[in-house]
VEXFI-953575 format. One line per 10 residues: number of its first residue (from 1); for each residue x, y, z of N, C-alpha, C. Coordinates in pm, 1 decimal. Each point is the difference from the previous one (the first is absolute). Example, Ala and Ser with C-alpha at 12.3 -4.5 7.8 and 13.67 -1.06 7.14 Angstrom:
<nodes>
1 = 1319.0:-569.0:780.0:-89.0:119.0:0.0:90.0:120.0:0.0  -35.0:105.0:-72.0:82.0:119.0:6.0:-77.0:109.0:73.0
</nodes>
This chain:
<nodes>
1 = 8154.6:-2916.4:2180.7:-128.0:-25.8:-67.2:-38.8:-146.4:19.8  -123.9:-23.5:36.5:-47.4:-135.9:20.1:-13.0:-71.9:-133.6  26.9:-130.0:1.9:-13.5:-79.8:-121.2:-145.5:-24.3:-34.7  -24.6:-43.5:-122.0:-135.2:-29.6:-46.9:-28.3:-149.0:14.7  -107.3:-32.3:69.9:-35.2:-140.7:17.7:-41.3:-61.7:-133.1  -50.7:83.3:-91.4:-44.0:-51.0:-130.5:120.9:-43.2:-83.8  105.3:81.6:3.5:123.1:-36.1:-71.0:64.5:-121.7:65.9  0.8:-1.3:133.2:57.1:-113.2:73.6:-71.6:-129.7:-35.5  -132.7:6.6:-8.3:-78.6:-118.8:-33.4:27.4:-44.3:-143.8  9.9:95.5:-91.9:23.5:-33.4:-140.6:135.5:-67.5:-18.9
11 = 103.1:54.4:65.0:133.6:-58.1:-10.6:5.8:-134.6:71.3  -63.6:-8.7:116.4:0.9:-125.0:76.6:-69.7:-112.2:-76.1  -103.8:34.5:-74.8:-70.1:-101.9:-80.1:94.3:-61.4:-103.0  79.1:84.0:-66.1:95.9:-49.5:-98.9:107.9:-85.1:66.1  47.6:45.3:116.1:104.0:-74.6:70.5:-52.6:-133.8:51.7  -122.8:1.0:52.2:-58.0:-123.8:53.1:-17.0:-103.9:-110.6  -33.3:47.3:-120.3:-19.1:-93.6:-111.8:129.2:-71.1:-38.5  113.8:62.6:29.1:126.9:-67.1:-28.2:12.4:-129.6:78.9  -55.1:-0.3:121.4:7.1:-120.5:82.3:-87.5:-111.0:-57.4  -110.8:38.3:-66.0:-84.1:-100.5:-64.8:75.2:-68.6:-114.0
21 = 85.5:78.7:-66.9:79.9:-53.4:-110.6:132.9:-56.5:47.9  19.5:1.0:133.8:125.7:-47.2:60.0:120.0:79.1:-51.8  -21.8:131.6:-17.1:106.3:88.4:-47.4:37.3:104.7:104.8  -48.5:-16.3:122.3:32.2:96.7:103.8:138.6:-30.2:57.6  57.1:97.5:68.1:128.7:-17.9:64.3:-1.8:71.5:134.7  114.3:5.7:65.7:6.1:59.4:133.9:-40.9:146.7:-1.4  42.6:74.2:-101.7:-34.3:141.7:-8.9:-149.5:18.9:-20.5  -60.2:-83.6:-85.8:-144.6:6.7:-24.2:-77.4:-23.3:129.1  40.5:-103.4:74.1:-69.2:-32.9:124.3:15.6:110.6:104.0  117.8:63.9:2.0:21.8:109.8:94.0:-90.0:118.7:-33.6
31 = -10.7:33.4:-128.4:-85.4:111.9:-40.8:-146.2:-27.7:33.9  -42.1:-123.8:-20.5:-137.6:-36.1:35.0:-22.2:8.5:150.6  97.4:-49.4:74.6:-10.5:5.6:145.8:-8.4:144.4:49.2  80.7:87.8:-59.7:-0.3:140.8:39.4:-131.8:69.5:-35.8  -67.9:-49.9:-102.2:-125.8:61.6:-43.8:-118.4:-41.2:86.6  12.2:-111.0:70.7:-113.9:-54.2:73.2:-58.0:92.5:107.7  80.0:66.9:82.0:-59.9:86.9:102.8:-95.7:104.2:-59.2  39.3:63.5:-109.9:-86.0:99.7:-64.6:-127.4:-62.9:-54.9  13.7:-114.5:-66.9:-115.5:-64.7:-61.5:-96.5:-56.4:104.1  53.2:-65.0:101.5:-85.0:-58.8:103.2:-69.2:109.0:82.3
41 = 68.2:111.3:23.6:-61.4:112.5:71.6:-118.4:54.4:-78.0  15.4:11.4:-131.7:-110.4:45.9:-85.2:-117.0:-97.0:9.3  31.0:-129.9:-6.6:-104.9:-101.9:7.2:-72.3:6.2:134.2  75.5:14.8:108.2:-57.6:7.9:133.3:-94.2:119.5:12.9  42.5:116.7:-48.8:-83.3:120.2:8.6:-128.5:-15.5:-80.4  9.1:-66.2:-114.7:-120.5:-18.6:-80.4:-96.6:-97.1:67.3  52.9:-102.6:62.5:-85.7:-93.9:74.8:-71.7:74.0:112.2  71.9:83.6:73.1:-59.8:77.5:109.0:-108.5:93.2:-51.6  22.8:61.8:-115.7:-98.8:91.4:-57.7:-125.5:-74.2:-43.9  18.1:-116.8:-59.7:-114.5:-80.9:-44.0:-84.1:-41.4:119.8
51 = 64.7:-42.6:108.4:-72.3:-41.0:120.5:-71.7:118.3:64.4  61.5:116.5:-2.8:-61.0:120.8:56.7:-125.5:38.2:-76.9  8.0:-3.8:-131.7:-115.2:33.3:-84.0:-111.2:-102.1:19.4  38.3:-126.6:16.3:-98.3:-106.0:17.7:-79.5:18.1:128.0  64.7:51.1:104.8:-70.2:25.3:126.3:-109.9:104.5:-17.3  16.9:88.6:-95.9:-101.6:102.5:-26.7:-108.7:-47.0:-93.6  2.5:-130.2:-33.8:-103.1:-57.0:-86.1:26.6:17.9:-147.8  120.3:41.9:-35.9:34.1:21.8:-140.0:100.1:-105.0:-47.3  22.3:-2.8:-133.0:96.6:-94.0:-56.3:107.2:78.0:-75.5  120.2:-48.3:6.7:110.7:61.7:-72.9:73.5:-107.8:-77.9
61 = 16.7:23.0:-128.4:72.6:-94.5:-83.8:150.4:21.6:16.7  75.2:-105.2:26.2:145.7:15.4:12.4:59.7:57.5:-128.2  106.2:73.6:13.0:64.9:61.6:-115.6:77.6:-103.7:-80.3  30.3:34.4:-125.6:81.9:-87.4:-83.1:139.4:-16.2:60.6  49.0:106.1:63.0:132.6:-7.2:63.7:1.6:-104.4:111.5  -107.8:-6.4:77.4:-8.5:-99.1:107.7:3.0:-141.6:-57.1  -73.0:-20.2:-109.2:0.2:-131.8:-63.4:136.1:-30.3:-62.6  68.2:102.2:-53.4:134.4:-19.6:-54.9:96.6:-44.1:109.8  -12.9:60.8:117.3:86.2:-37.4:113.1:-30.2:-144.1:43.2  -127.9:-35.3:0.9:-38.1:-137.3:34.0:62.0:-97.5:-99.9
71 = 3.1:38.8:-127.2:61.9:-83.3:-103.4:150.0:-15.0:25.9  66.8:110.1:30.9:145.3:-3.2:25.8:31.7:-91.2:118.5  -75.2:16.4:108.1:20.1:-83.3:119.8:-22.9:-147.5:-33.5  -104.5:-26.7:-78.1:-32.5:-138.6:-36.6:110.5:-62.6:-83.6  53.4:76.3:-96.1:109.6:-49.5:-83.8:122.2:-30.5:85.4  30.6:89.5:92.9:117.8:-20.2:85.2:-15.1:-124.3:87.0  -116.4:-16.9:61.5:-23.3:-117.1:84.1:1.5:-128.4:-83.4  -60.2:5.5:-116.8:-6.6:-114.9:-91.1:139.7:-42.4:-45.2  90.1:98.5:-10.6:137.1:-25.8:-45.5:93.7:-35.6:115.2  -56.2:-11.5:122.2:80.8:-38.5:114.1:70.7:115.5:68.3
81 = -43.4:122.4:-29.2:62.0:119.6:58.9:-73.1:32.1:129.5  69.2:-3.4:109.8:-63.0:28.8:128.8:35.4:140.6:46.9  -90.5:60.4:74.9:23.0:133.6:56.1:-78.9:9.4:130.5  59.2:61.2:100.4:-65.2:8.1:131.0:-135.5:69.4:-7.1  -17.1:94.6:-92.9:-125.8:74.1:-10.9:-114.1:-87.9:-51.2  32.7:-105.1:-72.2:-105.2:-90.0:-48.5:-71.5:-66.0:118.2  77.2:-35.0:101.6:-57.6:-65.1:118.3:-70.5:101.2:88.8  62.8:112.9:24.7:-58.8:99.5:91.4:-123.7:67.1:-58.1  -13.2:-1.0:-132.0:-116.2:62.0:-64.0:-83.3:-103.3:-76.6  4.4:-122.5:46.7:-74.7:-107.1:-68.3:-149.7:26.3:-0.7
91 = -51.9:63.6:107.0:-143.8:29.3:4.1:-38.6:103.1:-105.1  85.9:99.3:-22.4:-27.4:99.4:-104.4:3.1:-65.1:-137.9  95.6:-89.4:-21.3:12.0:-69.3:-128.5:-122.3:-88.9:-23.1  -41.5:-74.7:102.0:-117.8:-86.6:-11.7:-126.9:82.6:-21.3  -9.1:115.6:65.2:-116.3:86.3:-16.9:-10.0:47.3:-144.6  113.0:39.8:-57.9:-1.8:46.9:-137.5:-31.1:-113.8:-96.7  41.8:-120.9:34.0:-37.1:-116.6:-81.4:-151.6:-18.1:-2.4  -63.6:16.2:115.0:-145.3:-13.9:7.9:-69.5:109.6:-78.7  56.8:121.1:0.1:-57.8:111.9:-76.0:12.7:-24.2:-150.2  110.4:-61.6:-40.5:19.8:-30.2:-142.0:-107.8:-95.5:-50.1
101 = -31.0:-100.5:79.8:-104.9:-94.0:-38.0:-137.1:66.4:4.2  -21.2:86.8:96.8:-129.0:68.3:16.2:-31.7:90.7:-118.6  102.4:60.8:-59.2:-20.4:93.9:-109.9:26.5:-63.2:-136.1  -14.8:-130.0:-9.3:30.4:-72.5:-124.0:-76.0:54.3:-120.3  -127.9:34.1:18.1:-82.9:43.9:-112.2:38.4:138.0:-52.7  76.4:75.3:79.1:37.9:135.0:-41.2:138.3:5.6:-65.2  66.8:-113.1:-6.9:136.7:-1.3:-49.7:5.7:4.9:-152.3  102.5:66.7:-51.0:30.4:-5.9:-142.8:60.6:-136.9:-29.4  25.3:-28.0:-126.6:63.6:-127.1:-34.3:141.3:-5.1:58.0  68.4:113.2:0.7:131.5:8.8:64.4:-12.3:-37.7:147.4
111 = -104.1:51.1:65.6:-22.2:-30.9:140.5:-33.4:-145.8:22.0  -81.8:-57.1:-89.2:-36.1:-141.4:11.4:123.6:-88.9:-16.4  86.6:36.2:-95.5:120.7:-78.9:-23.6:91.5:4.3:121.6  21.0:119.4:53.6:83.5:11.3:119.8:-64.1:-72.7:118.1  -131.9:7.6:10.3:-69.8:-68.2:109.2:20.5:-151.0:-9.7  -8.0:-53.5:-122.3:22.0:-143.5:-19.1:140.5:-39.1:47.1  98.9:80.7:-38.0:137.3:-28.1:40.8:16.0:11.9:151.2  -57.7:105.2:57.4:12.7:25.0:143.8:-58.5:-115.3:81.8  -121.4:-41.3:-35.3:-63.6:-107.0:77.6:73.0:-132.9:-18.9  48.8:-26.7:-120.5:74.4:-123.5:-22.8:128.4:-0.6:81.0
121 = 69.5:114.2:3.6:126.2:7.0:74.2:-21.2:-5.5:150.6  -123.8:26.1:44.4:-33.1:-8.7:142.5:-71.1:-130.6:34.3  7.3:-96.9:-91.2:-53.8:-132.7:26.4:-150.4:-12.6:-12.1  -66.0:97.2:-63.6:-145.9:-3.9:-15.9:-33.3:-28.8:-146.5  31.2:-122.3:-42.5:-8.8:-38.8:-140.9:-143.2:8.6:-54.2  -98.8:-42.6:78.7:-137.9:-0.3:-48.3:-47.2:140.9:-35.2  33.3:96.8:84.8:-37.1:139.1:-26.5:75.4:49.9:-122.7  127.4:-36.1:-10.3:81.9:42.1:-113.1:-58.4:-49.6:-131.7  -47.9:-123.4:-2.0:-57.7:-58.6:-121.5:-123.7:77.4:-43.8  -81.6:42.9:94.5:-120.5:77.1:-34.5:37.5:131.4:-66.9
131 = 99.6:67.7:52.6:45.4:124.5:-62.0:57.8:-27.5:-139.2  73.1:-109.4:-11.8:62.1:-33.7:-127.9:-104.2:-28.4:-106.8  -102.5:-75.6:34.7:-104.3:-32.6:-96.3:-74.1:125.6:-44.4  -25.1:90.4:93.8:-65.4:126.2:-34.9:87.3:81.3:-94.2  128.3:1.6:25.3:95.5:73.6:-82.4:7.3:-56.8:-142.0  -3.6:-131.7:-12.7:12.1:-66.1:-130.0:-122.6:23.3:-87.9  -115.1:21.7:61.8:-123.3:17.9:-76.8:2.7:124.3:-89.4  83.8:96.3:33.2:3.5:125.3:-74.8:95.3:-3.5:-119.4  76.1:-106.4:-16.8:99.3:-2.1:-107.5:-64.4:-19.9:-136.5  65.9:52.6:-103.3:-36.9:-25.4:-139.6:124.8:-53.6:-69.4
141 = -19.6:-62.0:-117.4:112.5:-64.0:-66.9:-2.0:27.8:-148.8  119.5:23.5:-54.2:17.0:5.7:-144.9:129.5:-71.5:-34.4  4.8:-60.5:-118.0:117.0:-77.8:-40.1:125.1:87.1:-7.2  -16.3:123.1:-45.9:115.5:88.6:-16.6:49.8:57.6:132.7  -92.3:50.2:82.3:37.8:72.8:121.1:6.5:-87.4:124.6  -62.0:-118.8:-5.5:-1.6:-84.2:118.4:-121.2:26.0:87.7  13.6:-23.1:130.4:-110.6:17.7:94.5:23.5:126.5:81.2  -105.1:80.8:12.5:15.6:130.4:64.4:-135.3:49.2:51.0  -1.6:124.0:49.0:-121.4:60.0:55.5:-42.8:122.5:-80.6  -129.1:10.4:-22.3:-57.1:119.7:-62.3:-105.8:64.8:89.5
151 = -32.2:-63.9:109.4:-103.9:48.2:90.7:41.3:131.0:68.2  -96.2:89.1:26.0:29.3:121.3:77.5:54.5:-31.1:139.3  -25.4:-121.0:50.1:52.8:-39.1:130.2:150.6:-21.2:-3.1  55.3:-13.2:-122.3:145.5:-5.8:-14.6:44.5:142.3:-31.7  43.9:71.3:103.6:27.0:142.3:-13.7:105.7:27.8:-106.6  -24.0:108.7:-75.4:89.0:38.9:-109.6:49.1:141.6:24.5  127.8:23.9:-25.0:52.3:136.1:7.8:95.0:23.0:-116.2  24.3:125.5:-35.1:88.9:31.7:-111.0:142.6:-46.7:27.0  36.7:-9.8:128.0:137.7:-34.6:35.5:19.8:-150.1:14.1  -96.6:-67.3:62.5:15.6:-142.1:31.5:-79.6:-92.2:-90.0
161 = -92.8:57.7:-82.4:-91.1:-82.3:-78.1:-68.8:-97.6:96.2  1.3:-130.8:-28.9:-55.2:-97.0:95.8:109.0:-98.1:44.0  123.4:43.3:-7.3:113.4:-87.9:31.1:-0.3:-45.8:146.0  -19.7:89.4:100.1:-1.7:-48.3:139.0:-105.5:-107.1:24.6  -118.0:17.5:-61.9:-106.5:-99.4:15.8:40.5:-133.7:-60.4  58.1:4.3:-119.3:41.4:-122.8:-68.3:106.1:-74.0:80.0  97.9:72.7:51.2:108.5:-62.1:77.6:-54.5:-59.7:130.1  -87.5:73.7:67.1:-59.1:-50.3:124.9:-79.8:-127.6:-26.3  -69.4:-4.8:-114.4:-78.9:-118.5:-35.1:90.5:-119.2:-28.5  109.0:21.9:-73.1:94.9:-108.5:-29.4:60.0:-54.0:129.0
171 = 37.4:90.7:89.0:57.1:-41.1:128.0:-100.6:-83.1:80.0  -124.9:46.4:6.2:-103.1:-71.2:75.3:-23.2:-139.6:-57.0  -4.3:-11.3:-132.6:-18.6:-130.1:-63.8:113.6:-94.7:37.1  122.2:49.8:0.1:114.8:-85.6:29.3:1.4:-43.9:145.9  -43.5:86.9:90.2:-0.1:-33.3:142.8:-115.7:-92.7:35.5  -118.7:31.5:-51.2:-121.0:-72.6:39.7:-23.9:-123.1:-86.5  23.9:13.8:-130.9:-31.5:-109.3:-92.2:110.9:-16.7:-103.9  117.7:-44.5:42.8:114.6:-7.7:-91.4:-17.8:-95.3:-117.3  -98.9:-89.0:8.0:-23.5:-92.6:-110.6:-72.0:66.8:-117.3  -48.3:122.4:19.9:-64.7:73.1:-109.4:106.1:60.9:-92.3
181 = 89.7:-84.2:-49.4:113.7:48.9:-78.4:-42.4:65.4:-130.3  -105.5:-52.0:-62.0:-44.4:55.7:-128.4:-49.0:142.8:18.0  -81.7:22.4:102.8:-51.7:133.8:26.1:114.1:95.2:34.7  93.9:-46.8:81.4:114.1:83.9:37.8:79.6:41.0:-123.6  27.2:-95.3:-88.2:76.3:30.7:-121.0:-77.3:92.9:-92.2  -131.6:-15.0:-6.2:-81.6:89.8:-82.3:5.1:143.1:53.9  1.6:13.5:132.5:5.6:132.7:60.5:139.2:61.0:-14.5  102.1:-82.4:4.1:135.4:49.1:-25.4:13.8:48.3:-144.0  -67.7:-68.7:-91.8:4.8:40.6:-140.7:-54.9:141.1:-16.9  -102.0:35.8:77.5:-56.1:135.5:-9.3:103.2:103.9:41.9
191 = 79.9:-29.8:103.3:103.1:94.3:43.1:100.3:26.0:-112.2  41.4:-106.3:-68.0:92.5:17.1:-112.0:-65.2:78.5:-112.9  -126.7:-26.3:-24.9:-74.7:72.4:-103.5:-7.6:147.8:32.6  -25.3:33.1:127.8:-9.2:140.3:40.9:134.6:69.8:-12.9  107.6:-70.8:30.3:133.0:60.6:-9.3:34.0:33.6:-145.3  -49.0:-81.0:-91.2:25.8:27.2:-140.9:-79.4:119.2:-52.3  -116.9:23.0:59.2:-91.1:100.6:-55.5:-12.0:127.7:82.5  50.3:0.0:124.6:-13.8:116.9:87.2:136.7:49.4:46.0  7.6:128.7:31.1:121.0:55.8:59.3:-16.9:3.1:151.3  82.4:-76.1:70.7:-7.9:-3.8:146.2:84.6:113.9:55.9
201 = -65.3:93.3:66.2:68.1:120.9:45.3:56.3:-10.5:140.7  -6.6:-115.7:59.8:51.3:-18.2:135.3:70.3:-134.7:11.9  116.4:-4.3:62.7:69.4:-128.4:18.9:-74.8:-94.5:92.3  -97.2:53.5:76.2:-78.4:-86.2:89.4:-77.6:-102.7:-81.5  -54.1:41.7:-115.4:-71.6:-94.5:-84.9:92.7:-109.5:-51.4  122.7:38.6:-35.0:98.0:-99.0:-44.6:34.4:-96.3:113.2  18.6:53.3:120.6:29.0:-85.2:115.6:-114.4:-96.0:27.4  -123.1:50.1:-11.8:-117.1:-85.9:19.2:-2.0:-112.3:-103.3  25.3:35.2:-126.2:-3.8:-99.6:-107.5:107.4:-106.9:19.1  118.4:41.9:37.8:107.7:-96.5:25.1:-39.0:-94.4:113.0
211 = -63.1:55.9:104.4:-46.5:-84.1:111.0:-99.6:-104.9:-49.6  -89.1:39.6:-89.8:-102.0:-92.1:-50.6:60.7:-118.9:-73.1  118.5:19.8:-58.1:65.9:-109.5:-70.7:93.6:-79.6:91.4  79.8:69.3:80.5:96.2:-70.0:85.8:-68.9:-80.8:109.2  -106.4:55.8:58.8:-66.3:-67.8:110.8:-63.4:-130.8:-44.6  -56.2:-1.7:-120.3:-67.7:-121.0:-47.6:96.8:-100.5:-59.8  125.4:40.4:-21.0:96.0:-91.1:-62.1:31.8:-119.3:88.4  -5.5:21.1:133.2:38.5:-106.5:94.3:-77.8:-127.6:-23.4  -130.3:11.8:-28.1:-83.9:-119.3:-14.3:29.9:-76.4:-128.1  62.7:67.7:-99.4:25.8:-67.7:-127.3:143.0:-52.1:-9.4
221 = 79.7:19.1:104.7:137.9:-47.7:-1.9:5.5:-150.3:25.3  97.3:-62.4:-53.8:22.8:-141.7:29.5:139.9:-15.8:56.5  22.8:-108.5:69.1:128.7:-22.5:63.5:111.5:-12.9:-103.0  -36.1:-45.7:-123.0:100.7:-20.4:-103.1:20.5:123.2:-86.4  -67.0:110.4:32.3:12.3:120.2:-81.1:139.4:58.9:12.7  45.0:63.2:-107.7:130.9:65.4:2.3:-13.1:139.2:58.9  107.6:51.4:62.6:-4.4:136.9:51.7:-30.5:97.7:-111.7  -76.9:104.8:31.6:-38.8:96.2:-101.7:109.5:101.8:-25.8  12.4:41.6:-125.5:86.6:111.1:-36.9:-90.4:110.8:-50.6  -4.7:112.0:71.8:-88.0:110.7:-36.3:84.7:114.4:-51.8
231 = -34.0:49.5:-119.6:73.4:112.2:-56.3:-90.2:119.8:-15.4  54.0:119.0:27.7:-74.0:125.7:-12.1:87.4:96.6:-78.1  -50.2:49.2:-112.8:80.7:81.5:-90.5:127.4:-75.5:-41.2  -14.9:-131.9:-12.9:112.1:-80.8:-45.4:98.7:-40.3:106.1  -16.7:47.2:124.0:92.2:-32.2:107.9:-62.0:-101.6:94.8  79.1:-99.6:38.9:-50.0:-106.0:88.0:-22.9:53.8:140.4  -112.9:-40.0:61.8:-30.5:36.1:137.5:11.9:-124.7:85.6  47.1:16.4:121.8:12.6:-112.4:91.9:-130.3:-19.8:75.1  -62.8:-115.0:-15.2:-125.3:-32.2:69.0:16.0:-139.7:58.3  75.7:-12.7:104.8:30.9:-129.5:60.6:-126.9:-74.6:37.9
241 = -8.7:-124.1:-45.5:-112.5:-84.4:38.2:-111.6:-2.9:-102.8  -2.4:96.3:-95.3:-104.9:-1.4:-100.4:25.1:-115.0:-97.5  -103.9:-69.2:-38.1:12.7:-111.1:-92.6:-106.2:11.4:-108.8  33.3:-46.1:-120.4:-95.2:1.4:-109.6:7.2:-132.3:-73.0  -107.5:-31.9:-68.4:-2.7:-123.1:-76.9:17.5:26.4:-148.3  -26.6:122.1:-44.0:19.5:33.4:-140.4:25.8:149.2:-11.3  60.7:39.9:-110.0:32.9:140.9:-19.1:-126.6:81.4:-21.2  -0.9:122.7:47.8:-111.9:88.6:-22.0:50.9:143.5:2.5  -69.9:86.1:-71.0:39.1:140.0:-8.0:-117.4:87.8:38.1  23.4:99.0:86.6:-102.8:94.0:41.0:53.4:140.1:-21.9
251 = -90.4:95.1:-19.3:41.4:137.5:-24.3:-30.7:83.4:122.4  101.1:58.5:61.2:-14.0:83.0:118.9:64.4:134.9:-27.8  -75.7:108.1:23.2:52.4:135.3:-21.6:59.9:17.0:-139.1  -63.3:-59.0:-98.9:45.4:19.4:-136.6:118.8:-85.9:-38.6  54.7:-77.4:92.4:115.8:-84.4:-30.1:-37.2:-146.5:13.5  66.2:-84.9:-74.1:-28.4:-142.9:7.4:62.9:-58.8:125.0  -81.7:-69.2:75.9:47.8:-72.5:117.5:-3.6:-147.3:-37.6  116.3:-58.1:-23.7:8.5:-136.7:-48.3:37.2:-94.2:112.5  -77.8:-106.2:15.2:25.3:-102.4:100.9:26.7:-130.1:-72.1  117.2:-60.2:22.7:35.9:-122.4:-69.6:79.7:-90.3:90.7
261 = 13.0:-125.9:-37.7:81.2:-92.5:76.3:147.3:34.1:-17.4  77.1:-22.7:107.1:144.0:25.5:-9.2:67.7:-114.3:-75.8
</nodes>
């Protein structure tokens, strides 16, 4: 039975994010490398289809899967991960980058956030800033819940709520405008608020939320910080290299996740 490119892309996205947090290892990189032929082949076929339709005078919007693959490739390249397919299919990757910019007005907030990250990771900071500013305009704020989205452009589902959009926005802010620490912390506060009030029925949401906190931690670390001690259900977890400046407690999957100095 042939594998599903959608599942491959979903898993690869989670694995690629580990490299952003500097938590990847040899096995992670091997799995990502093995996934590339399937993902790049899908991207190539979609580029060919878009060009074919264009010759007939019509327009075709790239699929979300194609943009997800572009995001995965961008994260890998940004993290220093090289692959022979990146070079041999550079024209397909560049073509999809141009399509992402062309369809900017049709993107959801999730799409705008990913677009900001993608363009920033590909060295196109000015374009990334435009997407980021558009994304920030839709946020609302409350003292209790923090900063979040209520717009229909921030897609909502019974399973994911608006967690993927929130995480993508936090990631984009950290990559494009890391000095916006107040906004980032306000958006992180919403994730904690949602965890207290909603039942997350998929571990993917938990993985996304953890990424939103671990990825942004790097910018707040100091050289004099003590190594972090992270406990889950009362048991210490090994997180080599993590540092904190003060103790903090977060709730993940109904259990307290405590981060403190050793």
